[in-house]
C-alpha positions in Angstrom: 14.9 -37.9 157.0 18.7 -37.5 156.8 18.6 -35.0 159.6 16.6 -37.3 161.8 19.0 -40.1 161.1 22.0 -37.8 161.9 20.4 -37.1 165.3 19.8 -40.8 165.9 23.5 -41.5 165.1 24.6 -38.7 167.5 22.6 -40.3 170.2 23.8 -43.8 169.3 27.5 -42.7 169.4 27.1 -41.3 172.9 26.1 -44.7 174.3 28.3 -47.3 175.9 29.6 -50.2 173.8 27.2 -52.7 175.5 24.2 -50.4 174.7 25.4 -50.1 171.1 25.7 -53.9 170.9 22.2 -54.3 172.4 20.7 -51.9 169.8 22.4 -53.7 167.0 21.1 -57.1 168.2 17.6 -55.8 168.7 17.6 -54.2 165.2 18.8 -57.5 163.6 16.1 -59.4 165.6 13.5 -57.1 164.1 14.9 -57.6 160.6 14.9 -61.3 161.0 11.3 -61.3 162.1 10.3 -58.9 159.3 12.0 -61.0 156.6 10.5 -64.2 158.0 7.0 -62.5 158.0 7.5 -61.4 154.4 8.1 -65.1 153.5 5.0 -66.2 155.4 2.9 -63.7 153.5 3.9 -65.5 150.3 3.5 -68.9 151.8 7.2 -69.5 151.5 8.7 -72.2 153.7 11.1 -70.3 155.9 12.2 -70.1 159.5 14.3 -67.9 161.6 17.6 -69.5 162.5 18.0 -70.2 166.2 21.0 -71.7 168.0 23.1 -71.6 171.1 24.9 -68.4 170.0 21.6 -66.5 170.4 21.2 -67.8 173.9 24.8 -66.7 174.8 24.1 -63.1 173.7 21.2 -62.9 176.2 23.5 -63.3 179.1 24.7 -60.2 181.0 28.3 -61.2 180.7 28.5 -62.2 177.0 31.8 -62.0 175.3 32.9 -60.2 172.1 33.0 -63.6 170.5 29.4 -64.2 171.6 28.4 -60.9 170.1 30.1 -61.6 166.7 28.6 -65.2 166.6 25.1 -63.8 167.3 25.6 -61.3 164.5 26.5 -64.0 162.0 23.4 -66.1 163.1 21.0 -63.1 162.6 22.7 -62.0 159.3 22.5 -65.6 157.9 18.8 -65.9 159.0 18.0 -62.6 157.2 19.9 -63.6 154.1 18.1 -67.0 154.0 14.7 -65.3 154.3 15.5 -62.8 151.6 16.8 -65.5 149.3 13.7 -67.7 149.9 11.5 -64.6 149.3 13.3 -63.7 146.1 13.2 -67.3 144.8 9.4 -67.4 145.3 9.0 -64.1 143.5 11.1 -65.3 140.6 9.2 -68.6 140.4 5.9 -66.8 140.4 7.0 -64.5 137.6 8.3 -67.5 135.6 4.9 -69.0 135.7 3.3 -66.0 134.0 
């Protein structure tokens, strides 16, 4: 697995900055969807955070500020989902 990851990183490093940023955003989107799905599986009230910053990042001419702001939105969304998920697990375990 480490060798595959090293190959992946070599490929990643050879890309343009915009390509790297697009890959980062896509991976964060996937994580946000995954963590939200985990919550739904446990019937946890949770939603993916959406706001203007995510619209800005979908433009061809987004700025570095737009990129950083979109990262924060996705990171906070993932954190919220993970916290909601963990809180549910703790409350379920407390009831046993």
